[in-house]
C-alpha positions as CSV (number, residue, x, y, z in Angstrom):
1,X,-46.7,-24.6,-26.1
2,X,-48.6,-26.7,-23.6
3,X,-48.9,-30.5,-24.4
4,X,-46.8,-30.3,-27.6
5,X,-44.8,-33.5,-27.3
6,X,-41.9,-35.1,-29.1
7,X,-40.1,-31.8,-29.9
8,X,-36.8,-33.7,-29.5
9,X,-37.6,-36.4,-32.0
10,X,-36.3,-34.6,-35.1
11,X,-39.7,-35.1,-36.8
12,X,-41.7,-32.4,-38.5
13,X,-44.6,-30.6,-36.8
14,X,-48.0,-31.8,-37.8
15,X,-51.2,-29.7,-37.8
16,X,-54.1,-32.0,-38.8
17,X,-57.8,-32.5,-38.4
18,X,-61.1,-31.8,-40.2
19,X,-61.8,-28.6,-42.0
20,X,-64.6,-27.5,-39.7
21,X,-66.3,-28.8,-36.5
22,X,-69.3,-30.8,-37.7
23,X,-70.1,-32.9,-34.6
24,X,-68.4,-34.3,-31.6
25,X,-68.3,-37.9,-32.8
26,X,-66.3,-37.0,-35.9
27,X,-63.9,-34.8,-34.0
28,X,-63.2,-37.5,-31.5
29,X,-62.6,-40.1,-34.3
30,X,-60.1,-37.9,-36.0
31,X,-58.4,-36.9,-32.8
32,X,-58.1,-40.4,-31.5
33,X,-56.7,-41.7,-34.8
34,X,-54.2,-38.8,-35.2
35,X,-53.0,-39.0,-31.6
36,X,-52.4,-42.7,-31.8
37,X,-50.4,-42.4,-35.0
38,X,-48.3,-39.3,-34.0
39,X,-47.6,-40.9,-30.6
40,X,-46.2,-44.0,-32.3
41,X,-44.2,-42.0,-34.8
42,X,-43.1,-39.4,-32.3
43,X,-44.5,-36.5,-34.4
44,X,-45.2,-33.2,-32.6
45,X,-48.9,-32.8,-33.1
46,X,-51.5,-30.0,-33.0
47,X,-55.2,-30.9,-33.6
48,X,-56.8,-28.6,-36.2
49,X,-60.4,-27.7,-36.8
50,X,-62.2,-24.4,-37.7
51,X,-65.0,-23.6,-35.3
52,X,-66.6,-21.5,-38.1
53,X,-66.0,-21.1,-41.8
54,X,-66.5,-17.5,-42.6
55,X,-65.1,-17.6,-46.1
56,X,-67.5,-19.6,-48.3
57,X,-68.4,-19.1,-51.9
58,X,-72.2,-19.5,-51.5
59,X,-74.5,-18.2,-48.9
60,X,-76.1,-21.7,-48.5
61,X,-72.7,-23.3,-47.7
62,X,-72.2,-24.8,-44.2
63,X,-70.4,-22.4,-41.9
64,X,-70.7,-24.0,-38.5
65,X,-72.8,-25.4,-35.7
66,X,-72.5,-22.3,-33.5
67,X,-69.3,-20.6,-32.3
68,X,-69.4,-21.4,-28.6
69,X,-70.7,-24.9,-29.1
70,X,-67.8,-25.6,-31.6
71,X,-65.2,-24.0,-29.4
72,X,-66.3,-26.0,-26.4
73,X,-65.9,-29.1,-28.4
74,X,-62.4,-28.1,-29.3
75,X,-61.6,-27.4,-25.7
76,X,-62.9,-30.8,-24.8
77,X,-60.6,-32.4,-27.4
78,X,-57.7,-30.4,-26.0
79,X,-58.4,-31.7,-22.5
80,X,-59.3,-35.3,-23.3
81,X,-56.4,-36.0,-25.6
82,X,-53.8,-33.7,-24.1
83,X,-52.9,-32.1,-27.3
84,X,-52.7,-28.4,-28.4
85,X,-55.4,-27.2,-30.7
86,X,-55.4,-24.6,-33.5
87,X,-58.4,-22.8,-35.0
88,X,-59.1,-19.9,-37.4
89,X,-60.2,-16.5,-36.3
90,X,-61.8,-13.9,-38.7
91,X,-62.1,-10.6,-36.9
92,X,-60.4,-9.0,-33.9
93,X,-63.4,-9.6,-31.6
94,X,-63.0,-13.4,-32.0
95,X,-59.4,-13.5,-30.8
96,X,-60.0,-13.4,-27.0
97,X,-63.0,-15.7,-27.3
98,X,-61.2,-18.4,-29.2
99,X,-58.1,-18.1,-27.1
100,X,-60.0,-19.4,-24.1
101,X,-60.3,-22.8,-25.8
102,X,-57.2,-23.3,-28.1
103,X,-53.5,-22.9,-28.1
104,X,-52.8,-21.5,-31.6
105,X,-54.8,-18.8,-33.4
106,X,-54.7,-19.2,-37.1
107,X,-55.0,-16.2,-39.5
108,X,-56.6,-17.3,-42.8
109,X,-54.7,-16.6,-46.0
110,X,-57.2,-14.1,-47.3
111,X,-56.8,-12.1,-44.0
112,X,-53.1,-12.2,-43.5
113,X,-52.7,-8.4,-44.1
114,X,-55.5,-7.4,-41.7
115,X,-53.5,-5.4,-39.1
116,X,-56.2,-5.3,-36.4
117,X,-56.8,-9.1,-36.6
118,X,-53.0,-9.8,-36.4
119,X,-52.6,-7.5,-33.4
120,X,-55.6,-8.9,-31.6
121,X,-54.3,-12.4,-32.0
122,X,-50.9,-11.4,-30.8
123,X,-52.2,-9.8,-27.7
124,X,-53.9,-13.0,-26.5
125,X,-50.4,-14.4,-25.9
126,X,-51.3,-17.5,-27.9
127,X,-49.1,-18.7,-30.7
128,X,-50.2,-17.3,-34.1
129,X,-50.1,-19.3,-37.3
130,X,-50.3,-16.9,-40.3
131,X,-51.2,-18.4,-43.6
132,X,-49.5,-16.8,-46.6
133,X,-52.0,-15.1,-48.9
134,X,-52.4,-16.8,-52.3
135,X,-51.6,-13.4,-53.7
136,X,-48.4,-12.7,-51.7
137,X,-44.7,-13.4,-52.2
138,X,-43.0,-15.4,-49.5
139,X,-40.8,-12.4,-48.7
140,X,-43.9,-10.2,-48.1
141,X,-44.8,-12.3,-45.1
142,X,-42.1,-10.4,-43.2
143,X,-44.7,-7.6,-42.7
144,X,-47.5,-9.9,-41.5
145,X,-45.2,-11.5,-39.0
146,X,-43.8,-8.2,-38.0
147,X,-47.2,-6.9,-36.9
148,X,-47.5,-9.8,-34.5
149,X,-44.0,-9.5,-33.3
150,X,-44.2,-5.8,-32.8
151,X,-47.4,-6.3,-30.8
152,X,-45.3,-8.2,-28.3
153,X,-45.7,-11.8,-29.4
154,X,-42.8,-13.7,-30.9
155,X,-44.6,-17.1,-31.0
156,X,-45.2,-17.1,-34.8
157,X,-45.6,-19.8,-37.4
158,X,-45.9,-19.2,-41.2
159,X,-47.9,-21.5,-43.4
160,X,-47.8,-21.6,-47.2
161,X,-50.9,-22.8,-49.0
162,X,-50.0,-22.2,-52.6
163,X,-50.2,-19.3,-55.0
164,X,-53.0,-18.5,-57.4
165,X,-52.3,-19.6,-60.9
166,X,-55.0,-18.2,-63.2
167,X,-58.5,-18.2,-61.9
168,X,-59.0,-21.9,-61.0
169,X,-55.8,-23.4,-59.7
170,X,-52.9,-23.0,-57.3
171,X,-49.3,-23.8,-57.6
172,X,-46.7,-24.6,-54.9
173,X,-43.3,-23.0,-55.1
174,X,-40.9,-24.9,-52.9
175,X,-38.6,-21.9,-52.8
176,X,-41.1,-20.3,-50.4
177,X,-40.0,-22.7,-47.7
178,X,-36.4,-21.5,-47.4
179,X,-37.4,-18.0,-48.3
180,X,-39.8,-17.7,-45.3
181,X,-37.4,-19.6,-43.0
182,X,-34.9,-16.7,-43.4
183,X,-37.5,-14.6,-41.6
184,X,-36.7,-16.6,-38.4
185,X,-40.0,-18.5,-37.9
186,X,-41.0,-22.1,-38.4
187,X,-42.5,-22.7,-41.8
188,X,-45.4,-25.1,-42.4
189,X,-46.7,-26.3,-45.8
190,X,-50.4,-26.9,-46.1
191,X,-50.4,-29.9,-48.3
192,X,-54.2,-30.1,-48.7
193,X,-55.4,-26.5,-49.3
194,X,-52.6,-26.0,-51.8
195,X,-54.4,-28.6,-54.0
196,X,-57.7,-26.7,-54.1
197,X,-59.2,-25.7,-57.4
198,X,-61.1,-22.6,-56.3
199,X,-63.7,-20.4,-58.1
200,X,-65.6,-23.2,-59.8
201,X,-68.8,-22.3,-61.6
202,X,-70.8,-24.4,-59.1
203,X,-69.6,-22.3,-56.2
204,X,-68.1,-25.5,-54.6
205,X,-64.3,-25.6,-54.6
206,X,-62.6,-28.5,-56.3
207,X,-59.4,-30.2,-55.5
208,X,-56.7,-32.8,-56.4
209,X,-56.4,-35.1,-53.3
210,X,-54.4,-37.6,-55.3
211,X,-51.5,-35.2,-55.3
212,X,-51.4,-34.8,-51.5
213,X,-48.5,-37.2,-51.0
214,X,-46.6,-35.6,-53.8
215,X,-46.8,-32.1,-52.2
216,X,-46.1,-33.7,-48.8
217,X,-43.0,-35.5,-50.0
218,X,-41.6,-32.5,-51.8
219,X,-42.2,-30.2,-48.7
220,X,-40.4,-32.5,-46.3
221,X,-37.5,-32.9,-48.8
222,X,-37.3,-29.1,-49.2
223,X,-36.9,-28.7,-45.4
224,X,-40.3,-27.7,-44.2
225,X,-40.6,-27.5,-40.4
226,X,-44.1,-28.8,-40.5
227,X,-47.0,-29.9,-42.6
228,X,-50.7,-29.0,-42.4
229,X,-53.3,-31.6,-43.4
230,X,-57.1,-31.6,-43.4
231,X,-58.4,-35.1,-43.0
232,X,-61.9,-36.6,-42.5
233,X,-63.3,-40.1,-42.1
234,X,-65.3,-39.7,-45.3
235,X,-64.3,-36.6,-47.4
236,X,-67.2,-37.3,-49.8
237,X,-69.7,-36.2,-47.1
238,X,-67.5,-33.5,-45.4
239,X,-69.4,-30.2,-45.0
240,X,-66.4,-28.1,-46.2
241,X,-63.4,-28.7,-48.4
242,X,-64.2,-32.4,-49.0
243,X,-62.7,-32.2,-52.5
244,X,-59.2,-31.7,-51.3
245,X,-59.1,-33.5,-47.9
246,X,-57.2,-36.7,-47.1
247,X,-59.3,-39.7,-46.2
248,X,-58.5,-40.5,-42.5
249,X,-57.7,-44.1,-43.4
250,X,-54.8,-42.9,-45.5
251,X,-53.2,-40.7,-42.8
252,X,-51.0,-43.4,-41.1
253,X,-49.4,-44.6,-44.3
254,X,-48.7,-41.1,-45.5
255,X,-47.1,-40.0,-42.2
256,X,-45.0,-43.2,-42.1
257,X,-43.5,-42.4,-45.5
258,X,-43.0,-38.7,-44.7
259,X,-41.2,-39.7,-41.5
260,X,-38.8,-41.9,-43.5
261,X,-38.0,-38.9,-45.8
262,X,-37.5,-36.7,-42.8
263,X,-35.1,-39.2,-41.2
264,X,-33.1,-39.3,-44.4
265,X,-33.0,-35.5,-44.7
266,X,-31.8,-35.2,-41.0
267,X,-28.9,-37.5,-41.9
268,X,-27.7,-35.5,-44.9
């Protein structure tokens, strides 16, 4: 993958950034902070932001600033900071469009069984990050990954983001990490979305950001190949998923502690 540095460091892969493109200033602030930290800690880093949020509870929820405008901003981050970029796609027609600006196409969890979407992403030649549906077993991800592989693209990552527990909560089963690793692909744990509390009566998803470090520590200890974090300078004003995002000022300390756990695991 172009510009993915520090692959020889023994550290976990990090995908991190804001939930959605809000404006250029915020994107650059997050990218600058994350690049500085990951360069110092020698963490392989992919910048993350959705150019559009297609899956929202309410029709009046923020969905984006415009597809091409947001994608161009992501392309500018990619060029200015020299890092790979990942973004979500939602239908097959978006795959080729987004692939012009980013290095990794992400399949949202709710869409991980959509054959046409998976095949379209595969055919761009970009790496494909498939999020495990909240309704699927880890073993069932073999079929989602198989669709991408059989379309001629072996560059696949699998990301867990928790499993539905009743109507308003998610749980994280650490057994999913080694289970999905047996499929032969790197496994990433989404340590912010897995703390969502969806389907609230207000139509705005809740969350438990105080537990982000708990899930992160457990994921690294369980052998995850990478972690996924949504982070924002001020989650209280974020236009999407603010209830479960990590405040940007907390990112450095968290990553320092997770690196120490990874170093210990590598020595076992």
